[in-house]
C-alpha positions in Angstrom: 33.1 -46.1 -172.3 36.4 -44.7 -172.1 37.7 -43.3 -175.5 34.5 -42.7 -176.6 32.3 -40.1 -178.4 29.1 -38.7 -177.5 26.9 -37.3 -180.0 23.9 -35.0 -178.7 20.8 -34.7 -180.1 20.2 -31.6 -181.5 16.2 -31.4 -180.4 16.5 -33.1 -177.1 19.8 -31.7 -176.3 20.5 -35.5 -174.6 23.4 -37.3 -175.1 22.1 -40.8 -177.2 24.8 -42.7 -178.6 28.3 -43.3 -177.7 30.4 -44.2 -180.8 34.3 -45.6 -180.2 36.8 -44.6 -182.5 37.9 -48.3 -182.8 35.9 -48.7 -185.8 37.3 -45.9 -187.6 40.8 -46.6 -187.2 40.5 -50.3 -188.4 38.6 -49.3 -191.5 41.6 -46.5 -192.3 44.4 -48.8 -191.7 42.5 -51.6 -194.0 42.1 -48.5 -196.6 46.0 -48.5 -196.5 46.8 -51.8 -196.3 44.9 -52.2 -199.6 46.3 -49.4 -201.0 50.0 -50.2 -200.9 48.9 -53.8 -201.7 48.1 -52.6 -205.1 50.8 -50.3 -205.8 52.9 -53.3 -205.1 51.3 -55.7 -207.2 51.0 -53.2 -210.2 55.0 -53.2 -210.1 55.1 -57.1 -209.8 52.7 -57.2 -213.1 55.3 -54.9 -214.7 58.0 -57.0 -213.7 56.2 -60.3 -214.7 55.3 -59.2 -218.5 59.4 -57.9 -218.7 60.4 -61.1 -217.8 57.9 -62.7 -220.3 59.1 -60.7 -223.2 62.7 -61.3 -222.5 61.7 -64.7 -222.3 59.8 -65.0 -225.6 62.7 -63.7 -227.5 65.5 -65.8 -225.7 63.1 -68.8 -226.7 62.6 -67.5 -230.4 66.2 -67.2 -230.8 67.1 -70.6 -229.4 64.3 -72.2 -231.8 66.5 -69.9 -234.6 69.5 -71.9 -233.5 68.4 -75.2 -233.6 66.3 -74.9 -236.5 69.0 -73.1 -238.4 72.3 -73.6 -237.1 73.2 -69.8 -236.0 71.3 -66.9 -233.7 69.8 -64.7 -235.7 71.4 -61.5 -236.7 68.4 -58.7 -235.3 65.1 -58.8 -233.6 63.8 -58.0 -237.2 64.5 -61.6 -238.5 63.3 -63.2 -235.4 60.1 -61.0 -236.0 59.8 -61.9 -239.5 60.5 -65.5 -239.7 59.6 -66.4 -235.9 56.7 -64.3 -235.2 58.0 -62.4 -232.1 56.7 -59.1 -231.3 59.3 -56.3 -231.6 57.5 -53.4 -230.6 56.3 -52.7 -226.9 54.3 -49.9 -225.6 56.1 -50.0 -222.1 59.5 -51.7 -222.7 62.5 -50.9 -225.0 64.0 -54.3 -226.5 67.8 -54.4 -226.8 69.5 -57.1 -228.8 73.0 -57.4 -229.2 74.2 -60.1 -232.0 77.7 -61.3 -231.3 78.2 -63.9 -233.5 76.8 -67.1 -235.0 77.1 -69.3 -232.7 77.3 -66.9 -229.4 73.8 -66.3 -227.9 72.7 -62.7 -228.1 72.7 -60.3 -225.3 69.1 -59.4 -224.7 68.5 -56.9 -222.5 64.5 -55.4 -221.9 64.0 -52.5 -220.4 61.0 -50.2 -218.7 60.7 -47.2 -221.4 60.9 -43.6 -219.5 57.6 -42.0 -219.7 58.0 -38.6 -221.2 56.2 -35.0 -219.7 
C-alpha cells in the first residue's frame, strides 16, 4: 500500500498495521473549515445585531413623526417616550437631528475594544 505508515509491534517487532494518512488529512481539513466558518458567523451575527439596532431607532423615530408631526430632537426623547434602548455594550449610536420634518441621521458603529 503506497503512502501508508506501518507500525511495529513493540513486543514482536513485526509490522502489524498500516494506517493511511488520508483520514488524518480529512479530519484536519474539517477542523480548519469549522474554525473558519465559526469566525465568519460571528462577524455575520455582529452585522445583523448592528442593523437591528439601527432599524429599531429608525422605526421609533418614524413612529414619533407619525404620532407627533415631527422627528424627535434626541435619542433620549425616543428612549423616554417610545421605549428605545439607547445603551449598548458593543455599539455606539450617533443621532443627528436635522429639523422637525427631516429624518435624523442615525449611524450605529461598533465600539472599539480597549486594552
